N, C-alpha and C positions, 0 to 999 in steps of 0.2 A: 869315172874314178873319183876318189874322195877329194883329191886335189887336181886341178886342171892347169893347162898352160896359161890360163889367165893370171897365175901366180907371178908371171914375169913382170906384171905391172907393179909389183911390190918394190922395184928398183931401189929406192932410198928409204923405204918405210918398213918397220917391223909390223907386219899385219897378219891377220888370220882370215881364212876363207869362211864365208858364210854360205852354208848349203840351204837353198830355199826353193820354194815352189808356190809363191803367192804374189801379193801385190804390195809394192812400196814405191813411193815417188815423192816429189816435192809437195810443199804445203798446198799448192794450187794446181796440181798435175791433172792432165786429162787422162781419160781411160787409155788412150794410145800410149801416152808417156809412161803410165804405170806398167803396161805390158812390156814396153821396150826395156824398162829398167830391170825387169826380172828375166831378161833373155838369157843371161848367163850367171856365173857365180858373182857374188858381191864380195868386195873386200872392205874390211874395216880397219882403220888406223887405231890399233889397240893402245889406248893411252896416248895417242898421237903417233909420234915417230921416236920412241925412246931409245932406239939404237944410237941416235945422233944428238938428241937434246933431252934433258931431264923430262921424265914423264909428266903429263898434265900441265905443261907450260904452253904458252901461246906459240912459242917457237916450234915446239913439238907438234902441236896441232896444225900449224901453218905448213910444215913440210908434208904432212899427211894429205892436206887438202891440195897442195900444189902438185903432188904426185898422183892425184886422181882417185883417192880413196872414195868409195861410195858412202861410207859412214865413218864418223869420228866418234870414238868411244870415251866419254868422260865418266869416271867413277865419282860418286857424290857422297860427301859426309857433311856434317853440320857443325857450325861454331856455337859457342855458348849463347850468343845473341841471335841465333837463328838464321845465319846466312849459309846457303848451300855453296860449298867450295869443292873444287875438283881435286880430289886426292883418292888414292886407292886405299890407304890405311887409316884406321882410327888413330893410330899412334904416329906421332909426327917425326921422330928422330931418324927413321929409316930413309926418308927422302927430303929432310930439311936439316938446317944447322941449329935447331933448337937446343941441342945438348951443349952447344958452344956458348950460349948466351947466359951469363950469370943471373940476369934478372928473372929467368924462368927456371932456375935450378930447383926451387922448392915445389914446382908443379909436378914433378915426377911421382907417379903413383901406380898402383896395380888395380886392374879391373878384371871381372869375370863375366863372361857372356852367359846367356841362358843355356847355351849348348854345353857349358862346362869349361870351355876354353878360357884361359887366362893370359894376360899380357901385362908387362910393366913398361912404363915410359911416360911420354907426354901426350895426353889425350886431347884430341882436337876440340871436344865439347867443353873443355876447361878453359878455352881461349876465346876471346872476342875476335871479331874480324880485324879490328885495329891491331891487335896483338899478332894475329896470324900474318898480317901484312908485313910485320917486322922480320919475318923469317925469310930465308932464301933457300931455294930448292936445289937439290943435288941428285946425282944418279945413284941408283941402288948399287951397293958393293957386291950384291949377290950375282950380278951379271957382269963379269969381268970384260966382256967384249964391248961394253958401251963407252961412248966418248965422254970423258969427264972435263973436257976443256971449258965448258960453260957452267960448271958447278958454281953456284953462288950468284949467278947473274940474274935469276928470275924469281919473281914472287909467286906465291900461291894465287890462283885466280878463282873468282867466283863463277858460278854457273851463268850469271848475267853477263859477265865479261866474256866468257867462253862462247856463248850463243851469239853475242854481238860480233865477236871476232869471226866466227864461222860464216855468218851472214854477209859480213863485209868482204871476206876473202872470196866467197862464192861469186859476188858481184864483180870483184876485181879480176878473177881468173876465168869467169864464165863457167864455173863448175856448179854442181848441185849436191855437195856433200851434206848428208843428213846427220842426225844425232842418234847415237846408240847408247842411251843413258842407263847407267847402272846405279841403283839405290843400294848403298852399302849399310849393313847392320841396322836395318830399320827398327827392329825391336829395341835395340840399345838406345837409339835416339828418341824414339817415341816414349819410352819409359821415363825420359827426362822432360817430357812435355814439349818436344820440339816439332811435332806434327810434320813429319817428313813428307807424306803424300800431299798434304795441302800446300806446302811451300813449293813443291815441284809443279803442281797444277798451276798455281798463281804465276810462276815464272814463265811457263810455256804459253799461257794465255796472254801474258803481257807482251810476248814477242810475236804474237799473231798466229800461233799454230792452232789449227782446228783439231780439238782433241775429244769433243763430245759427240758430234754427229756420227751415227753408226756407219754411214757410207763414206763421208768425206774424211773422217779421222783415219780410216784405213789407207788413204792416199797420202796422208801427211808423212813427211820424211823424218819421222821420229819413231823410235822403238824404245820401250822401257823394259829393262831386264832386272831381275832380282833373284837371289838365292832363297828369298823368303816368300813362300806361297801366300801367306796371310796378307802381305803388302800388296801383291798383285790382285788378290781377291777383293781387298778393300777398294782399290782403285776402280775395279770393274763394277762392283755391286753397290758400294756406298757413294762413290764419287762419280759414277757413270762415265768414266773415261773409256773411250773406244779406240785408242791407239792399239797397235799390235804389241802384245806382251810376250816376253821371253822368260820362261822358267829355267833358270840356271840350275845345273846339277853338279855338285862337287864330289869329292871322293866318296865312294859307296858306303863306307862305314862311319862317316862323319855325321854327327847329330845335326838336325835342323835347328836353327837358332830360335825359331818361333814355336817349336814343339819338340822338346828334348826326349820324346818317346819314339821318334821316327828318325831314320837315317836317310841319306840322299839316295842310297840304293833302292829304297822303297818307291821313289818317284819314277823309276824306269821299269817297274813291273807293270803288268797289264792293268792292275787297279790304279797304280800311280799315274800312268799315262791317261787313263780314262778320266781321272780327276783333273789333270792338267787341261784337258779339252774344255772344261767348264769355265775356265777363266783366262786361258792363254792360247795363242795361235802357234807358238814356237817352243820347242824344248831344246836346250843347249847343254848337252853333257860335257863334262870335263874331257879335255883332249885325250887323256889316256884311256878313255873308253874305246878309242878308235885305233890306238896303236900302243904297244906294250914295251916295257923296258925290263931288263933283268936286274932289278934292284930291290931294295927292301920293301918298297911299296907293293910290288907285284908279289913278293913272298908273303906279305901280310894278308893279302886279299885272295879270296877265291874268284879269280878274274873270269873264269868261264861263265859265271852267273851274269856278267855284264858286257857281253860281246857287243861292240858298236854296231855291227851290221844288223844284228837282231833288233837293236833299239831303233835304227832307221826304218827297218821294215815295219815294226809295230807302230811307230809314230805315223808313218805314211798311211797305214790302214785307217788311222783315226784323223786323217787330214791335218796332222801337225807337221809343220816345217821343222827341219833339224839344222841348228847352227852349232858351231864349236869355235 
């Protein structure tokens, strides 16, 4: 079945199931350890444990590791001075107190992505790391069930701080939590000369991860995911990174940010899946590909074109793993 009894392990963590049929293990794992790790479903702490602590804080990541998550998922964006920080959004006010700080009032502005989507607010790449560290993280108001008791207690963390923390907690708890890294809005940051891919590579190498060797890299306990096919292609072909890559697939009628002539639904057609096999090992469709709701989204889309079971079958024919 799509979800298994292993979901009981989610006890104190808001996590999601990763469906897989491949190889993933620690940075120096043996073949036997690799096989064991893929014996059943994998669980990822999505943004840590945001049910209980604000997303992408060390407290949130810590709960996810302590509760035995196989992977910890940091979303990455980039500051004005080129630091990778763990945040889901390009815009800061949704999960920080930036709107309450008078010194940053004049930073509010509007931007438009290549996909045509626009937003207004405080943009992370307008802030240096020093300025970002003045902010305090809070829970999203869009999720009323989340605990707001620690709003304002935590800073935004850099990827360096996050990796060091995960490695330290793994030693302390005797766990082997890996990294499920998502690069956010790579065209937006690269257009500003911030070199997203190179900065990520430099950080992983600095922390001792084998990312280049075609055999050893596949055993490394790190996956890289993106909604942007061009970013994954560059990592594979230009930078020769051989970690396992995950092509994320968003709502079927949304335009790709790197190519506004294609929509995400194109990626889960036969031709789209064939293309994904040339640069990634895993396809990860939006969760609503696998179950439906009677709401405006379903009414807007011809959902029969994107049945989750058919995607899984077609992906497996091509030796692609399926995550969600």
